[in-house]
CHARMM internal coordinates of N, CA and C (Angstrom, degrees):
IC EDIT
DIST 1 N 1 CA 1.4502
DIST 1 CA 1 C 1.5295
ANGL 1 N 1 CA 1 C 107.75
DIST 1 C 2 N 1.3234
ANGL 1 CA 1 C 2 N 117.04
DIHE 1 N 1 CA 1 C 2 N 137.51
DIST 2 N 2 CA 1.4615
ANGL 1 C 2 N 2 CA 121.29
DIHE 1 CA 1 C 2 N 2 CA -178.28
DIST 2 CA 2 C 1.5256
ANGL 2 N 2 CA 2 C 111.28
DIHE 1 C 2 N 2 CA 2 C -79.58
DIST 2 C 3 N 1.3484
ANGL 2 CA 2 C 3 N 115.26
DIHE 2 N 2 CA 2 C 3 N 160.87
DIST 3 N 3 CA 1.4668
ANGL 2 C 3 N 3 CA 119.34
DIHE 2 CA 2 C 3 N 3 CA 179.35
DIST 3 CA 3 C 1.5238
ANGL 3 N 3 CA 3 C 111.17
DIHE 2 C 3 N 3 CA 3 C -60.80
DIST 3 C 4 N 1.3367
ANGL 3 CA 3 C 4 N 115.49
DIHE 3 N 3 CA 3 C 4 N -40.71
DIST 4 N 4 CA 1.4618
ANGL 3 C 4 N 4 CA 119.61
DIHE 3 CA 3 C 4 N 4 CA -179.51
DIST 4 CA 4 C 1.5130
ANGL 4 N 4 CA 4 C 112.49
DIHE 3 C 4 N 4 CA 4 C -61.09
DIST 4 C 5 N 1.3050
ANGL 4 CA 4 C 5 N 116.42
DIHE 4 N 4 CA 4 C 5 N -37.94
DIST 5 N 5 CA 1.4693
ANGL 4 C 5 N 5 CA 119.91
DIHE 4 CA 4 C 5 N 5 CA -179.62
DIST 5 CA 5 C 1.5289
ANGL 5 N 5 CA 5 C 110.61
DIHE 4 C 5 N 5 CA 5 C -71.62
DIST 5 C 6 N 1.3202
ANGL 5 CA 5 C 6 N 116.59
DIHE 5 N 5 CA 5 C 6 N -38.03
DIST 6 N 6 CA 1.4652
ANGL 5 C 6 N 6 CA 119.74
DIHE 5 CA 5 C 6 N 6 CA 177.68
DIST 6 CA 6 C 1.5254
ANGL 6 N 6 CA 6 C 110.06
DIHE 5 C 6 N 6 CA 6 C -61.09
DIST 6 C 7 N 1.3192
ANGL 6 CA 6 C 7 N 116.06
DIHE 6 N 6 CA 6 C 7 N -46.18
DIST 7 N 7 CA 1.4681
ANGL 6 C 7 N 7 CA 120.22
DIHE 6 CA 6 C 7 N 7 CA 179.58
DIST 7 CA 7 C 1.5203
ANGL 7 N 7 CA 7 C 110.26
DIHE 6 C 7 N 7 CA 7 C -63.48
DIST 7 C 8 N 1.3229
ANGL 7 CA 7 C 8 N 117.54
DIHE 7 N 7 CA 7 C 8 N -43.57
DIST 8 N 8 CA 1.4667
ANGL 7 C 8 N 8 CA 121.66
DIHE 7 CA 7 C 8 N 8 CA -177.83
DIST 8 CA 8 C 1.5208
ANGL 8 N 8 CA 8 C 112.59
DIHE 7 C 8 N 8 CA 8 C -64.80
DIST 8 C 9 N 1.3282
ANGL 8 CA 8 C 9 N 117.52
DIHE 8 N 8 CA 8 C 9 N -28.75
DIST 9 N 9 CA 1.4557
ANGL 8 C 9 N 9 CA 119.97
DIHE 8 CA 8 C 9 N 9 CA -176.80
DIST 9 CA 9 C 1.5275
ANGL 9 N 9 CA 9 C 113.99
DIHE 8 C 9 N 9 CA 9 C -90.23
DIST 9 C 10 N 1.3181
ANGL 9 CA 9 C 10 N 117.12
DIHE 9 N 9 CA 9 C 10 N -1.21
DIST 10 N 10 CA 1.4631
ANGL 9 C 10 N 10 CA 119.11
DIHE 9 CA 9 C 10 N 10 CA 176.15
DIST 10 CA 10 C 1.5317
ANGL 10 N 10 CA 10 C 108.43
DIHE 9 C 10 N 10 CA 10 C -71.00
DIST 10 C 11 N 1.3136
ANGL 10 CA 10 C 11 N 116.70
DIHE 10 N 10 CA 10 C 11 N 144.35
DIST 11 N 11 CA 1.4624
ANGL 10 C 11 N 11 CA 120.62
DIHE 10 CA 10 C 11 N 11 CA -177.64
DIST 11 CA 11 C 1.5224
ANGL 11 N 11 CA 11 C 110.71
DIHE 10 C 11 N 11 CA 11 C -73.85
DIST 11 C 12 N 1.3144
ANGL 11 CA 11 C 12 N 115.28
DIHE 11 N 11 CA 11 C 12 N 159.98
DIST 12 N 12 CA 1.4594
ANGL 11 C 12 N 12 CA 120.12
DIHE 11 CA 11 C 12 N 12 CA 177.68
DIST 12 CA 12 C 1.5302
ANGL 12 N 12 CA 12 C 110.20
DIHE 11 C 12 N 12 CA 12 C -63.80
DIST 12 C 13 N 1.3138
ANGL 12 CA 12 C 13 N 116.67
DIHE 12 N 12 CA 12 C 13 N -35.21
DIST 13 N 13 CA 1.4613
ANGL 12 C 13 N 13 CA 120.91
DIHE 12 CA 12 C 13 N 13 CA 176.72
DIST 13 CA 13 C 1.5172
ANGL 13 N 13 CA 13 C 112.13
DIHE 12 C 13 N 13 CA 13 C -61.30
DIST 13 C 14 N 1.3210
ANGL 13 CA 13 C 14 N 117.09
DIHE 13 N 13 CA 13 C 14 N -36.44
DIST 14 N 14 CA 1.4625
ANGL 13 C 14 N 14 CA 120.68
DIHE 13 CA 13 C 14 N 14 CA 176.77
DIST 14 CA 14 C 1.5207
ANGL 14 N 14 CA 14 C 110.48
DIHE 13 C 14 N 14 CA 14 C -60.26
DIST 14 C 15 N 1.3451
ANGL 14 CA 14 C 15 N 116.28
DIHE 14 N 14 CA 14 C 15 N -47.42
DIST 15 N 15 CA 1.4615
ANGL 14 C 15 N 15 CA 119.13
DIHE 14 CA 14 C 15 N 15 CA -176.44
DIST 15 CA 15 C 1.5181
ANGL 15 N 15 CA 15 C 112.32
DIHE 14 C 15 N 15 CA 15 C -68.73
DIST 15 C 16 N 1.3293
ANGL 15 CA 15 C 16 N 118.06
DIHE 15 N 15 CA 15 C 16 N -35.56
DIST 16 N 16 CA 1.4692
ANGL 15 C 16 N 16 CA 118.69
DIHE 15 CA 15 C 16 N 16 CA 178.53
DIST 16 CA 16 C 1.5198
ANGL 16 N 16 CA 16 C 110.76
DIHE 15 C 16 N 16 CA 16 C -70.49
DIST 16 C 17 N 1.3274
ANGL 16 CA 16 C 17 N 117.94
DIHE 16 N 16 CA 16 C 17 N -30.91
DIST 17 N 17 CA 1.4641
ANGL 16 C 17 N 17 CA 121.06
DIHE 16 CA 16 C 17 N 17 CA 179.20
DIST 17 CA 17 C 1.5266
ANGL 17 N 17 CA 17 C 112.04
DIHE 16 C 17 N 17 CA 17 C -85.97
DIST 17 C 18 N 1.3037
ANGL 17 CA 17 C 18 N 117.83
DIHE 17 N 17 CA 17 C 18 N -13.06
DIST 18 N 18 CA 1.4584
ANGL 17 C 18 N 18 CA 121.09
DIHE 17 CA 17 C 18 N 18 CA -175.26
DIST 18 CA 18 C 1.5226
ANGL 18 N 18 CA 18 C 112.53
DIHE 17 C 18 N 18 CA 18 C -63.83
DIST 18 C 19 N 1.3115
ANGL 18 CA 18 C 19 N 117.36
DIHE 18 N 18 CA 18 C 19 N -26.23
DIST 19 N 19 CA 1.4570
ANGL 18 C 19 N 19 CA 120.75
DIHE 18 CA 18 C 19 N 19 CA -176.33
DIST 19 CA 19 C 1.5253
ANGL 19 N 19 CA 19 C 112.62
DIHE 18 C 19 N 19 CA 19 C -96.33
DIST 19 C 20 N 1.3308
ANGL 19 CA 19 C 20 N 117.10
DIHE 19 N 19 CA 19 C 20 N 19.80
DIST 20 N 20 CA 1.4664
ANGL 19 C 20 N 20 CA 121.95
DIHE 19 CA 19 C 20 N 20 CA 175.73
DIST 20 CA 20 C 1.5275
ANGL 20 N 20 CA 20 C 110.48
DIHE 19 C 20 N 20 CA 20 C -76.99
DIST 20 C 21 N 1.3259
ANGL 20 CA 20 C 21 N 115.34
DIHE 20 N 20 CA 20 C 21 N 171.91
DIST 21 N 21 CA 1.4591
ANGL 20 C 21 N 21 CA 121.39
DIHE 20 CA 20 C 21 N 21 CA -177.70
DIST 21 CA 21 C 1.5291
ANGL 21 N 21 CA 21 C 114.81
DIHE 20 C 21 N 21 CA 21 C -56.27
DIST 21 C 22 N 1.3423
ANGL 21 CA 21 C 22 N 120.50
DIHE 21 N 21 CA 21 C 22 N -41.48
DIST 22 N 22 CA 1.4729
ANGL 21 C 22 N 22 CA 118.42
DIHE 21 CA 21 C 22 N 22 CA -179.56
DIST 22 CA 22 C 1.5278
ANGL 22 N 22 CA 22 C 113.47
DIHE 21 C 22 N 22 CA 22 C -57.27
DIST 22 C 23 N 1.3194
ANGL 22 CA 22 C 23 N 116.69
DIHE 22 N 22 CA 22 C 23 N -37.65
DIST 23 N 23 CA 1.4614
ANGL 22 C 23 N 23 CA 119.81
DIHE 22 CA 22 C 23 N 23 CA 178.94
DIST 23 CA 23 C 1.5236
ANGL 23 N 23 CA 23 C 111.12
DIHE 22 C 23 N 23 CA 23 C -77.58
DIST 23 C 24 N 1.3236
ANGL 23 CA 23 C 24 N 116.80
DIHE 23 N 23 CA 23 C 24 N -27.42
DIST 24 N 24 CA 1.4656
ANGL 23 C 24 N 24 CA 120.00
DIHE 23 CA 23 C 24 N 24 CA 178.22
DIST 24 CA 24 C 1.5230
ANGL 24 N 24 CA 24 C 110.21
DIHE 23 C 24 N 24 CA 24 C -63.88
DIST 24 C 25 N 1.3112
ANGL 24 CA 24 C 25 N 116.68
DIHE 24 N 24 CA 24 C 25 N -33.95
DIST 25 N 25 CA 1.4682
ANGL 24 C 25 N 25 CA 120.80
DIHE 24 CA 24 C 25 N 25 CA -179.39
DIST 25 CA 25 C 1.5181
ANGL 25 N 25 CA 25 C 112.01
DIHE 24 C 25 N 25 CA 25 C -66.26
DIST 25 C 26 N 1.3246
ANGL 25 CA 25 C 26 N 118.05
DIHE 25 N 25 CA 25 C 26 N -27.15
DIST 26 N 26 CA 1.4617
ANGL 25 C 26 N 26 CA 120.81
DIHE 25 CA 25 C 26 N 26 CA -179.23
DIST 26 CA 26 C 1.5223
ANGL 26 N 26 CA 26 C 112.22
DIHE 25 C 26 N 26 CA 26 C -82.26
DIST 26 C 27 N 1.3197
ANGL 26 CA 26 C 27 N 117.30
DIHE 26 N 26 CA 26 C 27 N -20.91
DIST 27 N 27 CA 1.4588
ANGL 26 C 27 N 27 CA 120.99
DIHE 26 CA 26 C 27 N 27 CA -177.12
DIST 27 CA 27 C 1.5141
ANGL 27 N 27 CA 27 C 113.34
DIHE 26 C 27 N 27 CA 27 C 86.33
DIST 27 C 28 N 1.3189
ANGL 27 CA 27 C 28 N 116.94
DIHE 27 N 27 CA 27 C 28 N -7.89
DIST 28 N 28 CA 1.4668
ANGL 27 C 28 N 28 CA 120.53
DIHE 27 CA 27 C 28 N 28 CA -178.73
DIST 28 CA 28 C 1.5248
ANGL 28 N 28 CA 28 C 110.41
DIHE 27 C 28 N 28 CA 28 C -66.29
DIST 28 C 29 N 1.3194
ANGL 28 CA 28 C 29 N 116.55
DIHE 28 N 28 CA 28 C 29 N -43.96
DIST 29 N 29 CA 1.4608
ANGL 28 C 29 N 29 CA 120.46
DIHE 28 CA 28 C 29 N 29 CA -178.86
DIST 29 CA 29 C 1.5131
ANGL 29 N 29 CA 29 C 112.14
DIHE 28 C 29 N 29 CA 29 C -60.15
DIST 29 C 30 N 1.3334
ANGL 29 CA 29 C 30 N 117.11
DIHE 29 N 29 CA 29 C 30 N -43.22
DIST 30 N 30 CA 1.4596
ANGL 29 C 30 N 30 CA 120.39
DIHE 29 CA 29 C 30 N 30 CA 179.95
DIST 30 CA 30 C 1.5217
ANGL 30 N 30 CA 30 C 110.85
DIHE 29 C 30 N 30 CA 30 C -64.38
DIST 30 C 31 N 1.3260
ANGL 30 CA 30 C 31 N 116.73
DIHE 30 N 30 CA 30 C 31 N -42.85
DIST 31 N 31 CA 1.4651
ANGL 30 C 31 N 31 CA 120.46
DIHE 30 CA 30 C 31 N 31 CA 178.01
DIST 31 CA 31 C 1.5308
ANGL 31 N 31 CA 31 C 110.21
DIHE 30 C 31 N 31 CA 31 C -61.96
DIST 31 C 32 N 1.3157
ANGL 31 CA 31 C 32 N 116.79
DIHE 31 N 31 CA 31 C 32 N -41.32
DIST 32 N 32 CA 1.4594
ANGL 31 C 32 N 32 CA 120.75
DIHE 31 CA 31 C 32 N 32 CA 179.72
DIST 32 CA 32 C 1.5200
ANGL 32 N 32 CA 32 C 111.00
DIHE 31 C 32 N 32 CA 32 C -64.23
DIST 32 C 33 N 1.3246
ANGL 32 CA 32 C 33 N 117.33
DIHE 32 N 32 CA 32 C 33 N -40.14
DIST 33 N 33 CA 1.4639
ANGL 32 C 33 N 33 CA 120.82
DIHE 32 CA 32 C 33 N 33 CA 179.33
DIST 33 CA 33 C 1.5259
ANGL 33 N 33 CA 33 C 109.76
DIHE 32 C 33 N 33 CA 33 C -59.50
DIST 33 C 34 N 1.3092
ANGL 33 CA 33 C 34 N 117.47
DIHE 33 N 33 CA 33 C 34 N -46.14
DIST 34 N 34 CA 1.4656
ANGL 33 C 34 N 34 CA 120.73
DIHE 33 CA 33 C 34 N 34 CA -179.61
DIST 34 CA 34 C 1.5202
ANGL 34 N 34 CA 34 C 111.63
DIHE 33 C 34 N 34 CA 34 C -64.57
DIST 34 C 35 N 1.3224
ANGL 34 CA 34 C 35 N 117.01
DIHE 34 N 34 CA 34 C 35 N -37.21
DIST 35 N 35 CA 1.4562
ANGL 34 C 35 N 35 CA 121.55
DIHE 34 CA 34 C 35 N 35 CA -177.24
DIST 35 CA 35 C 1.5309
ANGL 35 N 35 CA 35 C 112.38
DIHE 34 C 35 N 35 CA 35 C -80.00
DIST 35 C 36 N 1.3254
ANGL 35 CA 35 C 36 N 116.40
DIHE 35 N 35 CA 35 C 36 N -44.89
DIST 36 N 36 CA 1.4668
ANGL 35 C 36 N 36 CA 120.87
DIHE 35 CA 35 C 36 N 36 CA -174.32
DIST 36 CA 36 C 1.5222
ANGL 36 N 36 CA 36 C 113.33
DIHE 35 C 36 N 36 CA 36 C -79.26
DIST 36 C 37 N 1.3333
ANGL 36 CA 36 C 37 N 117.03
DIHE 36 N 36 CA 36 C 37 N -27.18
DIST 37 N 37 CA 1.4613
ANGL 36 C 37 N 37 CA 120.50
DIHE 36 CA 36 C 37 N 37 CA -177.66
DIST 37 CA 37 C 1.5263
ANGL 37 N 37 CA 37 C 110.50
DIHE 36 C 37 N 37 CA 37 C -124.43
DIST 37 C 38 N 1.3327
ANGL 37 CA 37 C 38 N 118.30
DIHE 37 N 37 CA 37 C 38 N 64.57
DIST 38 N 38 CA 1.4622
ANGL 37 C 38 N 38 CA 120.11
DIHE 37 CA 37 C 38 N 38 CA -175.07
DIST 38 CA 38 C 1.5268
ANGL 38 N 38 CA 38 C 114.30
DIHE 37 C 38 N 38 CA 38 C -65.91
DIST 38 C 39 N 1.3229
ANGL 38 CA 38 C 39 N 118.11
DIHE 38 N 38 CA 38 C 39 N -21.72
DIST 39 N 39 CA 1.4607
ANGL 38 C 39 N 39 CA 120.78
DIHE 38 CA 38 C 39 N 39 CA -177.65
DIST 39 CA 39 C 1.5252
ANGL 39 N 39 CA 39 C 112.60
DIHE 38 C 39 N 39 CA 39 C -98.05
DIST 39 C 40 N 1.3081
ANGL 39 CA 39 C 40 N 116.58
DIHE 39 N 39 CA 39 C 40 N 3.61
DIST 40 N 40 CA 1.4550
ANGL 39 C 40 N 40 CA 120.90
DIHE 39 CA 39 C 40 N 40 CA 177.53
DIST 40 CA 40 C 1.5239
ANGL 40 N 40 CA 40 C 109.16
DIHE 39 C 40 N 40 CA 40 C -70.39
DIST 40 C 41 N 1.3274
ANGL 40 CA 40 C 41 N 116.78
DIHE 40 N 40 CA 40 C 41 N 137.30
DIST 41 N 41 CA 1.4637
ANGL 40 C 41 N 41 CA 120.40
DIHE 40 CA 40 C 41 N 41 CA 178.95
DIST 41 CA 41 C 1.5234
ANGL 41 N 41 CA 41 C 109.97
DIHE 40 C 41 N 41 CA 41 C -53.75
DIST 41 C 42 N 1.3030
ANGL 41 CA 41 C 42 N 116.87
DIHE 41 N 41 CA 41 C 42 N 141.52
DIST 42 N 42 CA 1.4615
ANGL 41 C 42 N 42 CA 120.64
DIHE 41 CA 41 C 42 N 42 CA -178.96
DIST 42 CA 42 C 1.5248
ANGL 42 N 42 CA 42 C 111.75
DIHE 41 C 42 N 42 CA 42 C -58.78
DIST 42 C 43 N 1.3173
ANGL 42 CA 42 C 43 N 117.01
DIHE 42 N 42 CA 42 C 43 N -35.36
DIST 43 N 43 CA 1.4676
ANGL 42 C 43 N 43 CA 120.02
DIHE 42 CA 42 C 43 N 43 CA -179.03
DIST 43 CA 43 C 1.5304
ANGL 43 N 43 CA 43 C 112.30
DIHE 42 C 43 N 43 CA 43 C -67.29
DIST 43 C 44 N 1.3313
ANGL 43 CA 43 C 44 N 117.04
DIHE 43 N 43 CA 43 C 44 N -18.64
DIST 44 N 44 CA 1.4662
ANGL 43 C 44 N 44 CA 121.37
DIHE 43 CA 43 C 44 N 44 CA -179.73
DIST 44 CA 44 C 1.5221
ANGL 44 N 44 CA 44 C 112.00
DIHE 43 C 44 N 44 CA 44 C -107.25
DIST 44 C 45 N 1.3257
ANGL 44 CA 44 C 45 N 117.69
DIHE 44 N 44 CA 44 C 45 N 10.97
DIST 45 N 45 CA 1.4562
ANGL 44 C 45 N 45 CA 121.77
DIHE 44 CA 44 C 45 N 45 CA -177.65
DIST 45 CA 45 C 1.5203
ANGL 45 N 45 CA 45 C 113.20
DIHE 44 C 45 N 45 CA 45 C -89.14
DIST 45 C 46 N 1.3013
ANGL 45 CA 45 C 46 N 117.10
DIHE 45 N 45 CA 45 C 46 N 25.05
DIST 46 N 46 CA 1.4605
ANGL 45 C 46 N 46 CA 119.54
DIHE 45 CA 45 C 46 N 46 CA 175.74
DIST 46 CA 46 C 1.5294
ANGL 46 N 46 CA 46 C 108.55
DIHE 45 C 46 N 46 CA 46 C -101.71
DIST 46 C 47 N 1.3141
ANGL 46 CA 46 C 47 N 115.95
DIHE 46 N 46 CA 46 C 47 N 160.19
DIST 47 N 47 CA 1.4609
ANGL 46 C 47 N 47 CA 120.11
DIHE 46 CA 46 C 47 N 47 CA -174.26
DIST 47 CA 47 C 1.5206
ANGL 47 N 47 CA 47 C 112.74
DIHE 46 C 47 N 47 CA 47 C -65.47
DIST 47 C 48 N 1.3247
ANGL 47 CA 47 C 48 N 118.09
DIHE 47 N 47 CA 47 C 48 N -30.63
DIST 48 N 48 CA 1.4700
ANGL 47 C 48 N 48 CA 120.55
DIHE 47 CA 47 C 48 N 48 CA 179.79
DIST 48 CA 48 C 1.5272
ANGL 48 N 48 CA 48 C 110.12
DIHE 47 C 48 N 48 CA 48 C -64.93
DIST 48 C 49 N 1.3229
ANGL 48 CA 48 C 49 N 117.24
DIHE 48 N 48 CA 48 C 49 N -45.07
DIST 49 N 49 CA 1.4706
ANGL 48 C 49 N 49 CA 120.91
DIHE 48 CA 48 C 49 N 49 CA 179.79
DIST 49 CA 49 C 1.5226
ANGL 49 N 49 CA 49 C 111.76
DIHE 48 C 49 N 49 CA 49 C -66.69
DIST 49 C 50 N 1.3310
ANGL 49 CA 49 C 50 N 116.23
DIHE 49 N 49 CA 49 C 50 N -42.60
DIST 50 N 50 CA 1.4627
ANGL 49 C 50 N 50 CA 119.81
DIHE 49 CA 49 C 50 N 50 CA 179.92
DIST 50 CA 50 C 1.5223
ANGL 50 N 50 CA 50 C 110.01
DIHE 49 C 50 N 50 CA 50 C -65.81
DIST 50 C 51 N 1.3116
ANGL 50 CA 50 C 51 N 117.37
DIHE 50 N 50 CA 50 C 51 N -42.30
DIST 51 N 51 CA 1.4705
ANGL 50 C 51 N 51 CA 121.75
DIHE 50 CA 50 C 51 N 51 CA 178.20
DIST 51 CA 51 C 1.5254
ANGL 51 N 51 CA 51 C 110.00
DIHE 50 C 51 N 51 CA 51 C -59.27
DIST 51 C 52 N 1.3377
ANGL 51 CA 51 C 52 N 117.53
DIHE 51 N 51 CA 51 C 52 N -43.04
DIST 52 N 52 CA 1.4683
ANGL 51 C 52 N 52 CA 120.93
DIHE 51 CA 51 C 52 N 52 CA 179.38
DIST 52 CA 52 C 1.5270
ANGL 52 N 52 CA 52 C 110.93
DIHE 51 C 52 N 52 CA 52 C -62.34
DIST 52 C 53 N 1.3228
ANGL 52 CA 52 C 53 N 116.65
DIHE 52 N 52 CA 52 C 53 N -40.25
DIST 53 N 53 CA 1.4679
ANGL 52 C 53 N 53 CA 120.27
DIHE 52 CA 52 C 53 N 53 CA 177.37
DIST 53 CA 53 C 1.5172
ANGL 53 N 53 CA 53 C 112.45
DIHE 52 C 53 N 53 CA 53 C -63.49
DIST 53 C 54 N 1.3324
ANGL 53 CA 53 C 54 N 116.79
DIHE 53 N 53 CA 53 C 54 N -43.35
DIST 54 N 54 CA 1.4601
ANGL 53 C 54 N 54 CA 120.87
DIHE 53 CA 53 C 54 N 54 CA 177.76
DIST 54 CA 54 C 1.5219
ANGL 54 N 54 CA 54 C 110.96
DIHE 53 C 54 N 54 CA 54 C -64.32
DIST 54 C 55 N 1.3269
ANGL 54 CA 54 C 55 N 117.28
DIHE 54 N 54 CA 54 C 55 N -36.37
DIST 55 N 55 CA 1.4649
ANGL 54 C 55 N 55 CA 120.11
DIHE 54 CA 54 C 55 N 55 CA 178.56
DIST 55 CA 55 C 1.5223
ANGL 55 N 55 CA 55 C 110.57
DIHE 54 C 55 N 55 CA 55 C -64.01
DIST 55 C 56 N 1.3370
ANGL 55 CA 55 C 56 N 117.33
DIHE 55 N 55 CA 55 C 56 N -39.79
DIST 56 N 56 CA 1.4726
ANGL 55 C 56 N 56 CA 120.47
DIHE 55 CA 55 C 56 N 56 CA 176.65
DIST 56 CA 56 C 1.5220
ANGL 56 N 56 CA 56 C 110.83
DIHE 55 C 56 N 56 CA 56 C -61.51
DIST 56 C 57 N 1.3222
ANGL 56 CA 56 C 57 N 116.53
DIHE 56 N 56 CA 56 C 57 N -44.40
DIST 57 N 57 CA 1.4718
ANGL 56 C 57 N 57 CA 120.82
DIHE 56 CA 56 C 57 N 57 CA 178.97
DIST 57 CA 57 C 1.5252
ANGL 57 N 57 CA 57 C 110.11
DIHE 56 C 57 N 57 CA 57 C -63.75
DIST 57 C 58 N 1.3336
ANGL 57 CA 57 C 58 N 116.62
DIHE 57 N 57 CA 57 C 58 N -42.00
DIST 58 N 58 CA 1.4739
ANGL 57 C 58 N 58 CA 120.58
DIHE 57 CA 57 C 58 N 58 CA -179.89
DIST 58 CA 58 C 1.5195
ANGL 58 N 58 CA 58 C 110.89
DIHE 57 C 58 N 58 CA 58 C -62.89
DIST 58 C 59 N 1.3404
ANGL 58 CA 58 C 59 N 117.34
DIHE 58 N 58 CA 58 C 59 N -42.31
DIST 59 N 59 CA 1.4614
ANGL 58 C 59 N 59 CA 120.13
DIHE 58 CA 58 C 59 N 59 CA 179.33
DIST 59 CA 59 C 1.5226
ANGL 59 N 59 CA 59 C 111.15
DIHE 58 C 59 N 59 CA 59 C -63.67
DIST 59 C 60 N 1.3202
ANGL 59 CA 59 C 60 N 117.49
DIHE 59 N 59 CA 59 C 60 N -43.54
DIST 60 N 60 CA 1.4641
ANGL 59 C 60 N 60 CA 120.84
DIHE 59 CA 59 C 60 N 60 CA 178.07
DIST 60 CA 60 C 1.5300
ANGL 60 N 60 CA 60 C 110.19
DIHE 59 C 60 N 60 CA 60 C -62.44
DIST 60 C 61 N 1.3307
ANGL 60 CA 60 C 61 N 116.72
DIHE 60 N 60 CA 60 C 61 N -45.13
DIST 61 N 61 CA 1.4611
ANGL 60 C 61 N 61 CA 121.27
DIHE 60 CA 60 C 61 N 61 CA 178.78
DIST 61 CA 61 C 1.5231
ANGL 61 N 61 CA 61 C 110.94
DIHE 60 C 61 N 61 CA 61 C -58.42
DIST 61 C 62 N 1.3204
ANGL 61 CA 61 C 62 N 116.89
DIHE 61 N 61 CA 61 C 62 N -45.23
DIST 62 N 62 CA 1.4617
ANGL 61 C 62 N 62 CA 120.45
DIHE 61 CA 61 C 62 N 62 CA -179.35
DIST 62 CA 62 C 1.5200
ANGL 62 N 62 CA 62 C 111.47
DIHE 61 C 62 N 62 CA 62 C -64.76
DIST 62 C 63 N 1.3152
ANGL 62 CA 62 C 63 N 117.49
DIHE 62 N 62 CA 62 C 63 N -38.39
DIST 63 N 63 CA 1.4635
ANGL 62 C 63 N 63 CA 119.84
DIHE 62 CA 62 C 63 N 63 CA 177.48
DIST 63 CA 63 C 1.5323
ANGL 63 N 63 CA 63 C 110.65
DIHE 62 C 63 N 63 CA 63 C -62.57
DIST 63 C 64 N 1.3154
ANGL 63 CA 63 C 64 N 116.22
DIHE 63 N 63 CA 63 C 64 N -43.08
DIST 64 N 64 CA 1.4659
ANGL 63 C 64 N 64 CA 120.62
DIHE 63 CA 63 C 64 N 64 CA 179.76
DIST 64 CA 64 C 1.5255
ANGL 64 N 64 CA 64 C 110.05
DIHE 63 C 64 N 64 CA 64 C -64.09
DIST 64 C 65 N 1.3194
ANGL 64 CA 64 C 65 N 117.79
DIHE 64 N 64 CA 64 C 65 N -46.72
DIST 65 N 65 CA 1.4605
ANGL 64 C 65 N 65 CA 121.08
DIHE 64 CA 64 C 65 N 65 CA -178.08
DIST 65 CA 65 C 1.5243
ANGL 65 N 65 CA 65 C 112.87
DIHE 64 C 65 N 65 CA 65 C -66.76
DIST 65 C 66 N 1.3301
ANGL 65 CA 65 C 66 N 117.35
DIHE 65 N 65 CA 65 C 66 N -25.15
DIST 66 N 66 CA 1.4640
ANGL 65 C 66 N 66 CA 120.74
DIHE 65 CA 65 C 66 N 66 CA 178.69
DIST 66 CA 66 C 1.5288
ANGL 66 N 66 CA 66 C 111.58
DIHE 65 C 66 N 66 CA 66 C -97.46
DIST 66 C 67 N 1.3306
ANGL 66 CA 66 C 67 N 115.51
DIHE 66 N 66 CA 66 C 67 N 12.05
DIST 67 N 67 CA 1.4734
ANGL 66 C 67 N 67 CA 122.36
DIHE 66 CA 66 C 67 N 67 CA 176.49
DIST 67 CA 67 C 1.5217
ANGL 67 N 67 CA 67 C 111.59
DIHE 66 C 67 N 67 CA 67 C 57.66
DIST 67 C 68 N 1.3228
ANGL 67 CA 67 C 68 N 116.94
DIHE 67 N 67 CA 67 C 68 N 36.81
DIST 68 N 68 CA 1.4604
ANGL 67 C 68 N 68 CA 120.61
DIHE 67 CA 67 C 68 N 68 CA 176.27
DIST 68 CA 68 C 1.5237
ANGL 68 N 68 CA 68 C 108.96
DIHE 67 C 68 N 68 CA 68 C -88.86
DIST 68 C 69 N 1.2910
ANGL 68 CA 68 C 69 N 114.29
DIHE 68 N 68 CA 68 C 69 N 157.89
DIST 69 N 69 CA 1.4512
ANGL 68 C 69 N 69 CA 120.65
DIHE 68 CA 68 C 69 N 69 CA -179.11
DIST 69 CA 69 C 1.5348
ANGL 69 N 69 CA 69 C 109.26
DIHE 68 C 69 N 69 CA 69 C -69.55
DIST 69 C 70 N 1.3276
ANGL 69 CA 69 C 70 N 117.40
DIHE 69 N 69 CA 69 C 70 N 130.54
DIST 70 N 70 CA 1.4652
ANGL 69 C 70 N 70 CA 120.05
DIHE 69 CA 69 C 70 N 70 CA -179.84
DIST 70 CA 70 C 1.5238
ANGL 70 N 70 CA 70 C 112.71
DIHE 69 C 70 N 70 CA 70 C -120.97
DIST 70 C 71 N 1.3190
ANGL 70 CA 70 C 71 N 117.41
DIHE 70 N 70 CA 70 C 71 N -3.77
DIST 71 N 71 CA 1.4593
ANGL 70 C 71 N 71 CA 119.05
DIHE 70 CA 70 C 71 N 71 CA -175.74
DIST 71 CA 71 C 1.5281
ANGL 71 N 71 CA 71 C 111.66
DIHE 70 C 71 N 71 CA 71 C -63.48
DIST 71 C 72 N 1.3151
ANGL 71 CA 71 C 72 N 117.43
DIHE 71 N 71 CA 71 C 72 N -31.18
DIST 72 N 72 CA 1.4617
ANGL 71 C 72 N 72 CA 120.25
DIHE 71 CA 71 C 72 N 72 CA 179.32
DIST 72 CA 72 C 1.5160
ANGL 72 N 72 CA 72 C 111.55
DIHE 71 C 72 N 72 CA 72 C -106.99
DIST 72 C 73 N 1.3213
ANGL 72 CA 72 C 73 N 117.10
DIHE 72 N 72 CA 72 C 73 N 17.96
DIST 73 N 73 CA 1.4659
ANGL 72 C 73 N 73 CA 121.18
DIHE 72 CA 72 C 73 N 73 CA -178.05
DIST 73 CA 73 C 1.5174
ANGL 73 N 73 CA 73 C 109.66
DIHE 72 C 73 N 73 CA 73 C -69.04
DIST 73 C 74 N 1.3089
ANGL 73 CA 73 C 74 N 115.06
DIHE 73 N 73 CA 73 C 74 N 131.33
DIST 74 N 74 CA 1.4688
ANGL 73 C 74 N 74 CA 120.98
DIHE 73 CA 73 C 74 N 74 CA 178.22
DIST 74 CA 74 C 1.5166
ANGL 74 N 74 CA 74 C 106.87
DIHE 73 C 74 N 74 CA 74 C -119.95
DIST 74 C 75 N 1.3438
ANGL 74 CA 74 C 75 N 116.07
DIHE 74 N 74 CA 74 C 75 N 125.18
DIST 75 N 75 CA 1.4511
ANGL 74 C 75 N 75 CA 118.54
DIHE 74 CA 74 C 75 N 75 CA 178.36
DIST 75 CA 75 C 1.5180
ANGL 75 N 75 CA 75 C 109.44
DIHE 74 C 75 N 75 CA 75 C -72.48
DIST 75 C 76 N 1.3135
ANGL 75 CA 75 C 76 N 115.11
DIHE 75 N 75 CA 75 C 76 N 146.89
DIST 76 N 76 CA 1.4690
ANGL 75 C 76 N 76 CA 120.63
DIHE 75 CA 75 C 76 N 76 CA -177.61
DIST 76 CA 76 C 1.5008
ANGL 76 N 76 CA 76 C 111.78
DIHE 75 C 76 N 76 CA 76 C -83.77
END
COOR INIT
IC SEED 1 N 1 CA 1 C
IC BUILD
């Protein structure tokens, strides 16, 4: 199996949890942030900011999948 396929088959829950503290201790998450988001502002290239962004995406995704109203959705 190729690397691209392995990455593509990871669940959305995996990616939202990937930026938690346990992964921060390994340094993998920080390296991934620099590699995967090269145009992200340097001030937002920390795991806390990236985790918050993923949480917003996860909440929107969950609202859509549960057929909740999103037209007036305001991110926190």
